[in-house]
C-alpha positions in Angstrom: 89.0 102.6 82.3 86.2 102.8 84.9 83.9 100.8 82.7 86.5 98.1 82.4 86.9 98.1 86.2 83.1 97.8 86.6 83.1 94.8 84.2 86.0 93.1 86.1 84.1 93.6 89.3 81.0 92.1 87.8 83.0 89.1 86.5 84.5 88.6 90.0 81.0 88.8 91.5 79.6 86.2 89.2 82.5 83.8 89.8 82.1 84.4 93.6 78.4 83.8 93.5 78.9 80.5 91.6 81.5 79.5 94.2 79.0 80.3 97.0 76.3 78.4 95.4 78.3 75.3 94.4 81.4 75.0 96.5 81.3 77.1 99.6 78.2 75.4 101.1 80.1 72.2 101.5 82.8 73.9 103.6 81.1 76.6 105.6 78.2 77.2 107.9 75.0 78.3 106.3 75.2 81.8 108.0 78.6 82.4 106.4 77.3 81.3 103.0 74.4 83.8 103.3 76.9 86.5 104.3 79.2 85.7 101.4 76.2 85.7 98.9 75.2 89.1 100.3 78.7 90.4 99.7 78.5 89.2 96.1 75.2 90.9 95.6 76.7 94.2 96.7 79.6 93.6 94.4 77.1 93.3 91.5 75.3 96.5 92.6 78.6 98.5 92.9 79.9 97.2 89.6 76.8 98.3 87.8 76.9 101.6 89.6 80.5 102.1 88.5 79.6 101.4 84.9 76.7 103.7 85.0 78.7 106.5 86.6 81.6 106.1 84.2 79.2 106.6 81.3 78.0 109.9 82.8 81.4 111.2 84.0 81.1 115.0 83.3 81.2 117.0 86.5 83.5 117.0 89.6 80.6 115.8 91.7 80.3 112.7 89.6 84.0 112.0 90.1 83.4 112.2 93.8 80.5 109.8 93.4 82.8 107.3 91.7 85.3 107.6 94.5 82.5 107.0 97.0 81.3 103.9 95.1 84.8 102.5 95.0 85.3 103.2 98.7 82.0 101.5 99.5 82.9 98.6 97.4 86.2 98.1 99.1 85.0 98.5 102.7 81.4 97.2 102.7 81.4 94.3 100.2 85.0 93.5 101.1 84.3 93.4 104.8 81.3 91.1 104.3 83.2 88.6 102.4 86.0 88.2 105.0 
């Protein structure tokens, strides 16, 4: 389940990056485009981290790490893209 969530996050990040590169620049200020691209970069990093942690899910501390990754994804990357 977590691997699938990581893959969905990566797919969203790729689509958002394509939009930032080809569509957003015509409608937003350059500073906002850069901020949005940074948010998509963090989505990619968090998606890969989620996939990697899901493959190693064995101990309670790893379950906590997954929760922290999801929290970071929601707050940090989500806040940047607003």
